[in-house]
C-alpha positions, 0 to 999 in steps of 0.5 A: 491827142494821142493819149486821148486816143489810147484812151479811146482804144482801150474803152473801146476794147472794154466795151468789145469784151463786155459785149461778147461775154454778156449781149447774146444771151442777155438779149435772148433773155430779155426778149423771149418772145420779140426775137425781131426786136434783137435783130433790129438792135444787133443791127446796130451794134454789130455794125461797129463791132464789124468795122473792127474786122473789116479794118484790120491794117495799120495796127498801133498806128495814130490814125487807126485805133484797131489792135489785135485785141479789138479784133479778138473780142470782135470775133468773140462778139460774133462767135457769142451772136451767131449761137442763135440761129434767128439773128442770121438775118443781122449778121449773114452778110458781114460774116460772108465779107469777113470770110472772103476778104484776102486778109482773112487768114492773116488773123491771129491764131486765137481770132481764128479760133473763135471764127471756127465757131462763126463759119461753123455757126453760119454754116449749120444756121444758113443752108445755102452758105456751103453752097455758095463756098462751092459755087465761088470755088467752082466759078473761079476754076471754070472761068479763070482763063478769060480773067488771066487776060486782066489778071495774069496766071499766078494772080488767078491760080493764088485767087483759086487757092484762096478759095480751096484754102476757104473750103479747107477752113469750113471742112475743119470747122465742122463736125465730123462727118458733117459734110459728108453729103457734099463729098463728092461735090468736094471731091469733084472741085478739087480733081478740077482744081489738080487739073490746072498745069503750073499751079503748085500753090494752088495744088499744094491747098488742094492736098491741104483740103484732102488733109482736111477731108481725112480728118474730118470724114470716117474712113469707112465713109471716105474709102469709096468716095475717094477712090474714084478721085485718087488716080488723079490725085496720084498723077498729079504728084508724079507730074509734079515731082517728076517735072521739078526739082524744086517743089517742097510744098507739094511734096510735103502736102502730099506726104502729109495726105498719105501719112494721115491715111495710113 
């Protein structure tokens, strides 16, 4: 039985690898004037591939055939399919579910690199996706007090930090100045997050996001907008370092931002 499972796992991995290499361009060539048929086909094919990305635990166990290779090729398949804008309806919901999953950032580096293409394709092809991410962040920051009654402050701030990290990932996945028009809204969310007290882990991710902004936004375009928010960020660093001598993550993140801005 174990040998049969190993064979099944090997065959499914090879199938994913082949689909990732040829399926999207092949379908695009075969159905030149019938793109709706491609969406129908993808609904079936991606259902099985996405299953590997939603079932990331239990590597190597006898009850789980998912391996890191399965996840990598499944993500590679999504990266290939999402290049075509007309396929959006076939994968939009699944990609958002995967991206907002708490286990997303535990993927291997090679799979994360493929995920940058997937997420950027989502943001490019779906003009509402970035606003959805911003809304999630805004809701978690503004509405956290009521949820703390059930989840606790630490759990709530951890969720906020994850959302800010997702924003950093979106910005990093995009091209330079791709989100320039959204810069004021991004900085507003980061300032709001900085004002939350006793949230060192959250603030660390805020400074990580700032570092990504310094890389992705042209200096001459960032400077006029960034000045209005810099006071809040400086105060946050000063308060954090003054309130405790044991906060190396904040200090390190802040130092990284300062080094990038020089």
